[in-house]
SEMIVO-570456 format. One record per residue (C-alpha): x, y, z; residue in three letters. Coordinates in pm, 1 decimal. Layout:
SEMIVO-570456
<pt><u>X</u><v>Y</v><w>Z</w><bator>ALA</bator></pt>
...
This chain:
SEMIVO-570456
<pt><u>13484.1</u><v>10615.4</v><w>15114.5</w><bator>MET</bator></pt>
<pt><u>13353.8</u><v>10374.9</v><w>14849.8</w><bator>LEU</bator></pt>
<pt><u>13595.0</u><v>10085.1</v><w>14789.7</w><bator>ALA</bator></pt>
<pt><u>13641.9</u><v>9713.7</v><w>14724.7</w><bator>TRP</bator></pt>
<pt><u>13902.5</u><v>9653.2</v><w>14994.8</w><bator>ARG</bator></pt>
<pt><u>14083.8</u><v>9847.5</v><w>15268.7</w><bator>PRO</bator></pt>
<pt><u>14368.5</u><v>10071.3</v><w>15153.4</w><bator>PRO</bator></pt>
<pt><u>14694.3</u><v>10058.9</v><w>15347.6</w><bator>ALA</bator></pt>
<pt><u>14742.9</u><v>10303.3</v><w>15637.8</w><bator>ARG</bator></pt>
<pt><u>14383.6</u><v>10419.0</v><w>15610.8</w><bator>LEU</bator></pt>
<pt><u>14361.6</u><v>10570.9</v><w>15959.3</w><bator>SER</bator></pt>
<pt><u>14672.2</u><v>10781.3</v><w>15909.4</w><bator>ALA</bator></pt>
<pt><u>14578.1</u><v>10891.4</v><w>15559.0</w><bator>ARG</bator></pt>
<pt><u>14212.5</u><v>10974.9</v><w>15634.2</w><bator>ALA</bator></pt>
<pt><u>14186.4</u><v>11085.1</v><w>15997.9</w><bator>PRO</bator></pt>
<pt><u>13845.5</u><v>11251.9</v><w>15942.8</w><bator>ARG</bator></pt>
<pt><u>13687.4</u><v>10948.4</v><w>15775.0</w><bator>LEU</bator></pt>
<pt><u>13344.5</u><v>10868.0</v><w>15922.8</w><bator>ARG</bator></pt>
<pt><u>13190.0</u><v>10611.1</v><w>15689.2</w><bator>TRP</bator></pt>
<pt><u>13309.0</u><v>10336.6</v><w>15452.0</w><bator>ILE</bator></pt>
<pt><u>13086.5</u><v>10154.2</v><w>15203.1</w><bator>HIS</bator></pt>
<pt><u>13222.0</u><v>9823.1</v><w>15072.6</w><bator>SER</bator></pt>
<pt><u>13135.4</u><v>9726.2</v><w>14715.8</w><bator>LEU</bator></pt>
<pt><u>13114.8</u><v>9360.0</v><w>14821.2</w><bator>THR</bator></pt>
<pt><u>12840.9</u><v>9181.2</v><w>15012.1</w><bator>GLY</bator></pt>
<pt><u>13084.9</u><v>9034.2</v><w>15263.1</w><bator>GLY</bator></pt>
<pt><u>13283.7</u><v>9237.1</v><w>15513.7</w><bator>ALA</bator></pt>
<pt><u>13544.7</u><v>8988.7</v><w>15635.9</w><bator>GLU</bator></pt>
<pt><u>13837.7</u><v>9144.9</v><w>15448.5</w><bator>GLN</bator></pt>
<pt><u>13753.1</u><v>9483.9</v><w>15601.3</w><bator>TRP</bator></pt>
<pt><u>13709.7</u><v>9348.9</v><w>15953.1</w><bator>LEU</bator></pt>
<pt><u>14038.0</u><v>9158.2</v><w>15930.9</w><bator>ALA</bator></pt>
<pt><u>14232.7</u><v>9467.0</v><w>15825.0</w><bator>SER</bator></pt>
<pt><u>14451.9</u><v>9638.8</v><w>16086.5</w><bator>PRO</bator></pt>
<pt><u>14399.0</u><v>9957.4</v><w>15887.1</w><bator>ASP</bator></pt>
<pt><u>14023.2</u><v>9974.9</v><w>15951.9</w><bator>LEU</bator></pt>
<pt><u>13958.6</u><v>10266.6</v><w>16191.2</w><bator>PRO</bator></pt>
<pt><u>13772.7</u><v>10142.0</v><w>16500.1</w><bator>PRO</bator></pt>
<pt><u>13508.3</u><v>10415.3</v><w>16511.8</w><bator>ASP</bator></pt>
<pt><u>13415.1</u><v>10440.4</v><w>16142.7</w><bator>VAL</bator></pt>
<pt><u>13073.0</u><v>10322.8</v><w>16019.0</w><bator>LEU</bator></pt>
<pt><u>13103.8</u><v>10030.0</v><w>15777.3</w><bator>LEU</bator></pt>
<pt><u>12829.0</u><v>9933.4</v><w>15531.7</w><bator>THR</bator></pt>
<pt><u>12837.8</u><v>9679.3</v><w>15249.6</w><bator>CYS</bator></pt>
<pt><u>12653.7</u><v>9569.9</v><w>14935.0</w><bator>ALA</bator></pt>
<pt><u>12439.5</u><v>9320.0</v><w>15124.2</w><bator>ARG</bator></pt>
<pt><u>12110.0</u><v>9270.8</v><w>14945.8</w><bator>GLY</bator></pt>
<pt><u>12239.0</u><v>9339.2</v><w>14594.7</w><bator>SER</bator></pt>
<pt><u>12244.0</u><v>8963.3</v><w>14518.4</w><bator>HIS</bator></pt>
<pt><u>11880.0</u><v>8895.9</v><w>14607.4</w><bator>ARG</bator></pt>
<pt><u>11768.2</u><v>8808.9</v><w>14252.9</w><bator>VAL</bator></pt>
<pt><u>12064.2</u><v>8661.7</v><w>14067.1</w><bator>GLN</bator></pt>
<pt><u>12208.0</u><v>8439.1</v><w>14339.5</w><bator>MET</bator></pt>
<pt><u>11885.0</u><v>8247.1</v><w>14411.0</w><bator>PRO</bator></pt>
<pt><u>11846.1</u><v>8190.1</v><w>14037.4</w><bator>GLU</bator></pt>
<pt><u>12200.8</u><v>8053.3</v><w>14011.8</w><bator>ASN</bator></pt>
<pt><u>12137.0</u><v>7831.6</v><w>14314.2</w><bator>ILE</bator></pt>
<pt><u>11825.0</u><v>7692.9</v><w>14147.4</w><bator>LEU</bator></pt>
<pt><u>12034.5</u><v>7638.7</v><w>13835.9</w><bator>GLY</bator></pt>
<pt><u>12275.5</u><v>7430.0</v><w>14043.9</w><bator>ALA</bator></pt>
<pt><u>11986.8</u><v>7224.2</v><w>14181.3</w><bator>LEU</bator></pt>
<pt><u>11859.9</u><v>7156.2</v><w>13829.3</w><bator>PHE</bator></pt>
<pt><u>12213.5</u><v>7072.7</v><w>13716.5</w><bator>PHE</bator></pt>
<pt><u>12241.4</u><v>6810.9</v><w>13991.5</w><bator>LEU</bator></pt>
<pt><u>11904.0</u><v>6647.7</v><w>13929.0</w><bator>THR</bator></pt>
<pt><u>11847.8</u><v>6678.9</v><w>13553.2</w><bator>LYS</bator></pt>
<pt><u>12185.1</u><v>6550.0</v><w>13419.6</w><bator>GLN</bator></pt>
<pt><u>12223.5</u><v>6866.0</v><w>13211.1</w><bator>LEU</bator></pt>
<pt><u>12600.4</u><v>6829.2</v><w>13185.5</w><bator>GLY</bator></pt>
<pt><u>12570.3</u><v>6476.5</v><w>13047.8</w><bator>ALA</bator></pt>
<pt><u>12298.4</u><v>6585.6</v><w>12804.9</w><bator>ILE</bator></pt>
<pt><u>12525.5</u><v>6860.2</v><w>12666.7</w><bator>ALA</bator></pt>
<pt><u>12809.3</u><v>6609.3</v><w>12623.3</w><bator>LEU</bator></pt>
<pt><u>12571.4</u><v>6368.1</v><w>12449.6</w><bator>ASP</bator></pt>
<pt><u>12490.6</u><v>6634.4</v><w>12191.2</w><bator>GLN</bator></pt>
<pt><u>12857.8</u><v>6701.4</v><w>12128.1</w><bator>ARG</bator></pt>
<pt><u>12905.3</u><v>6330.6</v><w>12055.1</w><bator>GLU</bator></pt>
<pt><u>12577.4</u><v>6311.1</v><w>11855.9</w><bator>ARG</bator></pt>
<pt><u>12461.3</u><v>6049.5</v><w>12103.2</w><bator>ARG</bator></pt>
<pt><u>12088.0</u><v>5992.4</v><w>12163.0</w><bator>TRP</bator></pt>
<pt><u>12051.1</u><v>5896.6</v><w>12530.8</w><bator>THR</bator></pt>
<pt><u>11718.1</u><v>5924.9</v><w>12705.6</w><bator>ARG</bator></pt>
<pt><u>11782.6</u><v>5987.8</v><w>13073.7</w><bator>ARG</bator></pt>
<pt><u>11545.8</u><v>5942.2</v><w>13366.2</w><bator>ILE</bator></pt>
<pt><u>11587.9</u><v>6233.5</v><w>13606.3</w><bator>ASN</bator></pt>
<pt><u>11504.5</u><v>6291.6</v><w>13970.5</w><bator>GLU</bator></pt>
<pt><u>11248.6</u><v>6555.2</v><w>14064.2</w><bator>THR</bator></pt>
<pt><u>11312.3</u><v>6841.9</v><w>14303.0</w><bator>LEU</bator></pt>
<pt><u>10951.2</u><v>6819.0</v><w>14419.5</w><bator>ALA</bator></pt>
<pt><u>10936.2</u><v>6629.4</v><w>14746.3</w><bator>GLY</bator></pt>
<pt><u>11304.3</u><v>6680.6</v><w>14827.9</w><bator>LYS</bator></pt>
<pt><u>11426.8</u><v>6868.9</v><w>15135.7</w><bator>THR</bator></pt>
<pt><u>11650.2</u><v>7173.5</v><w>15098.2</w><bator>LEU</bator></pt>
<pt><u>11842.0</u><v>7269.6</v><w>15411.0</w><bator>GLY</bator></pt>
<pt><u>11972.3</u><v>7626.5</v><w>15421.6</w><bator>ILE</bator></pt>
<pt><u>12241.9</u><v>7724.6</v><w>15669.1</w><bator>LEU</bator></pt>
<pt><u>12204.4</u><v>8102.4</v><w>15688.2</w><bator>GLY</bator></pt>
<pt><u>11843.9</u><v>8211.5</v><w>15630.3</w><bator>LEU</bator></pt>
<pt><u>11913.0</u><v>8576.2</v><w>15556.4</w><bator>GLY</bator></pt>
<pt><u>11769.7</u><v>8778.2</v><w>15267.1</w><bator>ALA</bator></pt>
<pt><u>11911.7</u><v>8547.4</v><w>15000.6</w><bator>ILE</bator></pt>
<pt><u>11814.5</u><v>8233.9</v><w>15192.4</w><bator>GLY</bator></pt>
<pt><u>11458.9</u><v>8359.6</v><w>15234.0</w><bator>ALA</bator></pt>
<pt><u>11434.0</u><v>8425.8</v><w>14858.9</w><bator>GLU</bator></pt>
<pt><u>11574.2</u><v>8081.1</v><w>14778.1</w><bator>VAL</bator></pt>
<pt><u>11315.2</u><v>7930.9</v><w>15015.8</w><bator>ALA</bator></pt>
<pt><u>11032.4</u><v>8115.4</v><w>14841.1</w><bator>ARG</bator></pt>
<pt><u>11141.0</u><v>7993.2</v><w>14498.7</w><bator>LYS</bator></pt>
<pt><u>11214.2</u><v>7638.5</v><w>14618.5</w><bator>ALA</bator></pt>
<pt><u>10870.4</u><v>7613.3</v><w>14779.1</w><bator>ALA</bator></pt>
<pt><u>10717.9</u><v>7696.4</v><w>14441.0</w><bator>ALA</bator></pt>
<pt><u>10897.0</u><v>7385.4</v><w>14311.6</w><bator>LEU</bator></pt>
<pt><u>10725.3</u><v>7183.8</v><w>14587.6</w><bator>GLU</bator></pt>
<pt><u>11045.0</u><v>7138.6</v><w>14786.2</w><bator>MET</bator></pt>
<pt><u>11041.1</u><v>7125.1</v><w>15165.7</w><bator>ARG</bator></pt>
<pt><u>11272.0</u><v>7390.0</v><w>15311.8</w><bator>VAL</bator></pt>
<pt><u>11433.6</u><v>7387.5</v><w>15656.1</w><bator>ILE</bator></pt>
<pt><u>11727.7</u><v>7583.3</v><w>15789.7</w><bator>GLY</bator></pt>
<pt><u>11914.7</u><v>7781.9</v><w>16050.4</w><bator>THR</bator></pt>
<pt><u>11959.7</u><v>8146.3</v><w>16137.7</w><bator>ARG</bator></pt>
<pt><u>12118.7</u><v>8325.1</v><w>16430.4</w><bator>ARG</bator></pt>
<pt><u>11777.4</u><v>8415.0</v><w>16575.6</w><bator>GLU</bator></pt>
<pt><u>11548.3</u><v>8118.3</v><w>16499.9</w><bator>PRO</bator></pt>
<pt><u>11243.9</u><v>8321.5</v><w>16402.1</w><bator>ARG</bator></pt>
<pt><u>10991.9</u><v>8191.5</v><w>16149.4</w><bator>ALA</bator></pt>
<pt><u>11071.9</u><v>8253.1</v><w>15781.2</w><bator>VAL</bator></pt>
<pt><u>10798.8</u><v>8240.8</v><w>15513.3</w><bator>PRO</bator></pt>
<pt><u>10796.7</u><v>7913.4</v><w>15315.4</w><bator>MET</bator></pt>
<pt><u>11039.1</u><v>7749.4</v><w>15560.2</w><bator>VAL</bator></pt>
<pt><u>10892.5</u><v>7451.4</v><w>15745.0</w><bator>ASP</bator></pt>
<pt><u>11123.4</u><v>7476.5</v><w>16044.1</w><bator>ARG</bator></pt>
<pt><u>11395.3</u><v>7716.5</v><w>16158.2</w><bator>VAL</bator></pt>
<pt><u>11663.2</u><v>7629.2</v><w>16414.3</w><bator>TRP</bator></pt>
<pt><u>11933.5</u><v>7838.0</v><w>16572.2</w><bator>GLY</bator></pt>
<pt><u>12298.2</u><v>7752.3</v><w>16497.4</w><bator>PRO</bator></pt>
<pt><u>12274.3</u><v>7462.7</v><w>16744.8</w><bator>GLU</bator></pt>
<pt><u>12035.0</u><v>7292.0</v><w>16501.9</w><bator>GLY</bator></pt>
<pt><u>12292.1</u><v>7263.7</v><w>16222.5</w><bator>THR</bator></pt>
<pt><u>12325.5</u><v>6889.2</v><w>16270.0</w><bator>GLY</bator></pt>
<pt><u>11950.2</u><v>6841.7</v><w>16249.7</w><bator>GLU</bator></pt>
<pt><u>11936.9</u><v>7030.6</v><w>15919.9</w><bator>VAL</bator></pt>
<pt><u>12222.6</u><v>6829.7</v><w>15770.7</w><bator>LEU</bator></pt>
<pt><u>12077.8</u><v>6494.6</v><w>15869.7</w><bator>SER</bator></pt>
<pt><u>11732.8</u><v>6571.8</v><w>15722.9</w><bator>ARG</bator></pt>
<pt><u>11830.0</u><v>6741.2</v><w>15395.1</w><bator>SER</bator></pt>
<pt><u>11873.1</u><v>6610.7</v><w>15042.0</w><bator>ASP</bator></pt>
<pt><u>12055.2</u><v>6932.8</v><w>14951.5</w><bator>PHE</bator></pt>
<pt><u>12250.7</u><v>7143.7</v><w>15202.5</w><bator>VAL</bator></pt>
<pt><u>12301.8</u><v>7506.3</v><w>15096.0</w><bator>LEU</bator></pt>
<pt><u>12564.4</u><v>7722.9</v><w>15267.2</w><bator>LEU</bator></pt>
<pt><u>12476.9</u><v>8093.5</v><w>15285.0</w><bator>LEU</bator></pt>
<pt><u>12662.4</u><v>8181.4</v><w>15604.6</w><bator>LEU</bator></pt>
<pt><u>12897.6</u><v>8478.4</v><w>15642.2</w><bator>PRO</bator></pt>
<pt><u>13266.1</u><v>8419.2</v><w>15707.6</w><bator>SER</bator></pt>
<pt><u>13322.7</u><v>8474.7</v><w>16080.4</w><bator>THR</bator></pt>
<pt><u>13538.1</u><v>8324.1</v><w>16354.1</w><bator>THR</bator></pt>
<pt><u>13245.6</u><v>8091.0</v><w>16432.8</w><bator>GLN</bator></pt>
<pt><u>13185.3</u><v>7970.3</v><w>16075.8</w><bator>THR</bator></pt>
<pt><u>13532.0</u><v>7933.8</v><w>15922.2</w><bator>ARG</bator></pt>
<pt><u>13607.3</u><v>7565.0</v><w>15880.3</w><bator>GLY</bator></pt>
<pt><u>13258.4</u><v>7478.8</v><w>16003.9</w><bator>LEU</bator></pt>
<pt><u>13193.5</u><v>7209.6</v><w>15743.4</w><bator>VAL</bator></pt>
<pt><u>13450.4</u><v>6948.7</v><w>15838.6</w><bator>ASP</bator></pt>
<pt><u>13465.4</u><v>6570.7</v><w>15848.6</w><bator>VAL</bator></pt>
<pt><u>13230.2</u><v>6557.1</v><w>16146.6</w><bator>TRP</bator></pt>
<pt><u>12955.5</u><v>6773.9</v><w>15997.1</w><bator>LEU</bator></pt>
<pt><u>12986.5</u><v>6598.6</v><w>15661.4</w><bator>LEU</bator></pt>
<pt><u>12934.9</u><v>6267.2</v><w>15840.2</w><bator>SER</bator></pt>
<pt><u>12589.6</u><v>6389.3</v><w>15949.5</w><bator>LEU</bator></pt>
<pt><u>12467.1</u><v>6428.7</v><w>15591.6</w><bator>MET</bator></pt>
<pt><u>12277.3</u><v>6159.2</v><w>15404.3</w><bator>LYS</bator></pt>
<pt><u>12496.1</u><v>5953.7</v><w>15166.4</w><bator>PRO</bator></pt>
<pt><u>12255.2</u><v>6062.3</v><w>14890.6</w><bator>SER</bator></pt>
<pt><u>12278.7</u><v>6435.1</v><w>14976.4</w><bator>ALA</bator></pt>
<pt><u>12461.6</u><v>6714.9</v><w>14796.6</w><bator>PHE</bator></pt>
<pt><u>12641.7</u><v>7016.9</v><w>14944.7</w><bator>LEU</bator></pt>
<pt><u>12615.4</u><v>7356.9</v><w>14774.4</w><bator>LEU</bator></pt>
<pt><u>12834.5</u><v>7649.4</v><w>14877.8</w><bator>ASN</bator></pt>
<pt><u>12743.5</u><v>7995.5</v><w>14747.5</w><bator>PHE</bator></pt>
<pt><u>12868.4</u><v>8182.7</v><w>15055.0</w><bator>ALA</bator></pt>
<pt><u>13240.5</u><v>8185.4</v><w>15136.7</w><bator>ARG</bator></pt>
<pt><u>13509.2</u><v>7929.9</v><w>15053.5</w><bator>GLY</bator></pt>
<pt><u>13656.7</u><v>7922.3</v><w>15402.6</w><bator>ASP</bator></pt>
<pt><u>13338.9</u><v>7769.5</v><w>15548.9</w><bator>LEU</bator></pt>
<pt><u>13457.9</u><v>7427.7</v><w>15423.6</w><bator>ILE</bator></pt>
<pt><u>13762.3</u><v>7218.0</v><w>15506.1</w><bator>VAL</bator></pt>
<pt><u>13849.1</u><v>7130.0</v><w>15146.8</w><bator>ASP</bator></pt>
<pt><u>14037.9</u><v>6806.8</v><w>15218.2</w><bator>ASP</bator></pt>
<pt><u>13747.9</u><v>6675.6</v><w>15426.0</w><bator>ASP</bator></pt>
<pt><u>13500.5</u><v>6752.2</v><w>15146.0</w><bator>LEU</bator></pt>
<pt><u>13717.1</u><v>6587.0</v><w>14880.1</w><bator>VAL</bator></pt>
<pt><u>13744.6</u><v>6274.2</v><w>15093.8</w><bator>GLU</bator></pt>
<pt><u>13370.7</u><v>6268.0</v><w>15167.1</w><bator>ALA</bator></pt>
<pt><u>13283.1</u><v>6287.9</v><w>14797.1</w><bator>VAL</bator></pt>
<pt><u>13560.3</u><v>6051.7</v><w>14684.9</w><bator>ARG</bator></pt>
<pt><u>13446.3</u><v>5781.7</v><w>14929.1</w><bator>THR</bator></pt>
<pt><u>13077.2</u><v>5849.2</v><w>14851.6</w><bator>ARG</bator></pt>
<pt><u>13012.4</u><v>5955.2</v><w>15208.0</w><bator>ARG</bator></pt>
<pt><u>12800.4</u><v>6221.5</v><w>15038.6</w><bator>ILE</bator></pt>
<pt><u>12676.4</u><v>6225.6</v><w>14679.6</w><bator>ALA</bator></pt>
<pt><u>12862.7</u><v>6536.1</v><w>14566.4</w><bator>GLY</bator></pt>
<pt><u>12893.4</u><v>6912.3</v><w>14581.3</w><bator>ALA</bator></pt>
<pt><u>12852.4</u><v>7231.4</v><w>14380.1</w><bator>VAL</bator></pt>
<pt><u>13102.0</u><v>7500.1</v><w>14481.8</w><bator>LEU</bator></pt>
<pt><u>13087.3</u><v>7863.2</v><w>14369.3</w><bator>ASP</bator></pt>
<pt><u>13338.5</u><v>8006.1</v><w>14619.2</w><bator>VAL</bator></pt>
<pt><u>13686.8</u><v>7902.2</v><w>14727.7</w><bator>PHE</bator></pt>
<pt><u>13954.6</u><v>7985.7</v><w>14980.3</w><bator>GLN</bator></pt>
<pt><u>14190.2</u><v>8085.4</v><w>14696.3</w><bator>THR</bator></pt>
<pt><u>14049.8</u><v>8242.1</v><w>14380.0</w><bator>GLU</bator></pt>
<pt><u>14101.3</u><v>8170.4</v><w>14098.6</w><bator>PRO</bator></pt>
<pt><u>14103.3</u><v>7808.8</v><w>14215.0</w><bator>LEU</bator></pt>
<pt><u>14461.5</u><v>7676.6</v><w>14165.0</w><bator>PRO</bator></pt>
<pt><u>14498.4</u><v>7422.4</v><w>13884.3</w><bator>ALA</bator></pt>
<pt><u>14648.7</u><v>7168.4</v><w>14125.1</w><bator>GLU</bator></pt>
<pt><u>14348.6</u><v>7173.0</v><w>14360.1</w><bator>SER</bator></pt>
<pt><u>14182.0</u><v>6829.9</v><w>14388.4</w><bator>PRO</bator></pt>
<pt><u>13845.8</u><v>7008.0</v><w>14385.4</w><bator>LEU</bator></pt>
<pt><u>13883.6</u><v>7035.0</v><w>14007.6</w><bator>TRP</bator></pt>
<pt><u>13924.9</u><v>6662.7</v><w>13949.2</w><bator>THR</bator></pt>
<pt><u>13717.2</u><v>6490.1</v><w>14218.3</w><bator>THR</bator></pt>
<pt><u>13428.1</u><v>6314.6</v><w>14047.8</w><bator>GLU</bator></pt>
<pt><u>13105.1</u><v>6444.8</v><w>14195.7</w><bator>GLY</bator></pt>
<pt><u>13231.2</u><v>6798.4</v><w>14264.0</w><bator>ILE</bator></pt>
<pt><u>13114.9</u><v>7068.9</v><w>14021.9</w><bator>THR</bator></pt>
<pt><u>13303.8</u><v>7398.1</v><w>14005.0</w><bator>ILE</bator></pt>
<pt><u>13131.0</u><v>7729.4</v><w>13939.0</w><bator>PHE</bator></pt>
<pt><u>13392.0</u><v>8010.6</v><w>13897.3</w><bator>PRO</bator></pt>
<pt><u>13235.7</u><v>8245.5</v><w>14156.3</w><bator>HIS</bator></pt>
<pt><u>12947.3</u><v>8351.9</v><w>13932.7</w><bator>VAL</bator></pt>
<pt><u>12660.8</u><v>8321.1</v><w>14182.5</w><bator>GLY</bator></pt>
<pt><u>12633.4</u><v>8693.2</v><w>14245.3</w><bator>GLY</bator></pt>
<pt><u>12718.9</u><v>8821.4</v><w>13897.6</w><bator>LEU</bator></pt>
<pt><u>12453.1</u><v>9017.3</v><w>13713.7</w><bator>HIS</bator></pt>
<pt><u>12469.4</u><v>9249.5</v><w>13408.9</w><bator>PRO</bator></pt>
<pt><u>12324.5</u><v>9528.7</v><w>13622.1</w><bator>GLU</bator></pt>
<pt><u>12510.0</u><v>9450.0</v><w>13945.5</w><bator>ARG</bator></pt>
<pt><u>12701.2</u><v>9779.2</v><w>13947.7</w><bator>ASP</bator></pt>
<pt><u>12373.0</u><v>9968.0</v><w>13912.5</w><bator>ALA</bator></pt>
<pt><u>12219.7</u><v>9772.9</v><w>14202.6</w><bator>LEU</bator></pt>
<pt><u>12518.2</u><v>9850.4</v><w>14424.3</w><bator>VAL</bator></pt>
<pt><u>12507.2</u><v>10215.1</v><w>14315.1</w><bator>ALA</bator></pt>
<pt><u>12140.3</u><v>10243.1</v><w>14413.9</w><bator>GLU</bator></pt>
<pt><u>12223.1</u><v>10122.2</v><w>14763.8</w><bator>LEU</bator></pt>
<pt><u>12518.9</u><v>10361.1</v><w>14783.2</w><bator>TRP</bator></pt>
<pt><u>12312.3</u><v>10661.5</v><w>14672.5</w><bator>VAL</bator></pt>
<pt><u>12034.9</u><v>10583.6</v><w>14920.2</w><bator>GLU</bator></pt>
<pt><u>12291.0</u><v>10552.5</v><w>15199.3</w><bator>ASN</bator></pt>
<pt><u>12457.2</u><v>10875.6</v><w>15090.6</w><bator>LEU</bator></pt>
<pt><u>12123.9</u><v>11053.6</v><w>15133.8</w><bator>ARG</bator></pt>
<pt><u>12079.7</u><v>10893.5</v><w>15473.8</w><bator>ARG</bator></pt>
<pt><u>12432.5</u><v>10986.5</v><w>15579.6</w><bator>PHE</bator></pt>
<pt><u>12379.5</u><v>11349.7</v><w>15476.4</w><bator>ALA</bator></pt>
<pt><u>12052.5</u><v>11357.3</v><w>15672.6</w><bator>GLU</bator></pt>
<pt><u>12201.6</u><v>11179.4</v><w>15975.6</w><bator>ASP</bator></pt>
<pt><u>11963.0</u><v>10885.2</v><w>15941.0</w><bator>ARG</bator></pt>
<pt><u>12046.6</u><v>10515.0</v><w>16004.8</w><bator>PRO</bator></pt>
<pt><u>12229.5</u><v>10349.2</v><w>15714.7</w><bator>LEU</bator></pt>
<pt><u>12120.6</u><v>10036.4</v><w>15527.6</w><bator>HIS</bator></pt>
<pt><u>12339.1</u><v>9719.6</v><w>15529.0</w><bator>ALA</bator></pt>
<pt><u>12536.7</u><v>9832.8</v><w>15833.5</w><bator>LEU</bator></pt>
<pt><u>12804.3</u><v>9582.4</v><w>15933.1</w><bator>VAL</bator></pt>
<pt><u>12792.0</u><v>9462.3</v><w>16294.1</w><bator>ASP</bator></pt>
<pt><u>13158.3</u><v>9432.4</v><w>16391.3</w><bator>ARG</bator></pt>
<pt><u>13080.8</u><v>9208.9</v><w>16688.2</w><bator>ALA</bator></pt>
<pt><u>12894.1</u><v>8957.3</v><w>16472.6</w><bator>ARG</bator></pt>
<pt><u>13135.8</u><v>8986.0</v><w>16180.9</w><bator>GLY</bator></pt>
<pt><u>12883.6</u><v>9072.0</v><w>15907.9</w><bator>TYR</bator></pt>
């Protein structure tokens, strides 16, 4: 089965089903479904965002440091304002979730002379990353970073992870970027942290409810920038996902291990 989300009564309707491939990179909606058969292989589109998402993350970093929004508004008003901008060089980028996308972001950020630190489940060395902690080092990463990037999967351990306590560990001058899953953040705690200047601001590409409701304070809190879940979009995304699907189809037919297999115990 190739699908976006689990159909109702899947076990009853497809008793001989052996393998499901999700068209999304995340698997939380499948794992939360009571209709997911317990013994069926589940793969996902993990890895299909390796190019476009790091580029969009870098775009967010430039947006935060180069006053690009203000420059565009100046042009609309025919206003000549010369702005002095911060550099990314010399700043520390902390990545929570150093998977394939995080490793690619680290490689590109290092080329900009940024220092990169982060966490991953197994704290093995990652190229271009100065130091890697396990999940227990999350506080260390937050306290040392000028930009904190969330790339964690949505699991029982990570939902609501970024709350008032974790936000209090960040530098007052630091920014939070979320390109992972909206439920990693307690929205009210983030709004309060930005409103009171406990942190400098945030760029959010994902949300607990999408489209983001018009009444959400995330829209109107000064210092929070909203991206409408575009981090993983790419003109050729369907082709990238199809390539992974075709390769896995060959592997399935030949009884070989599948790529991007979801670990149900870990939740991704």
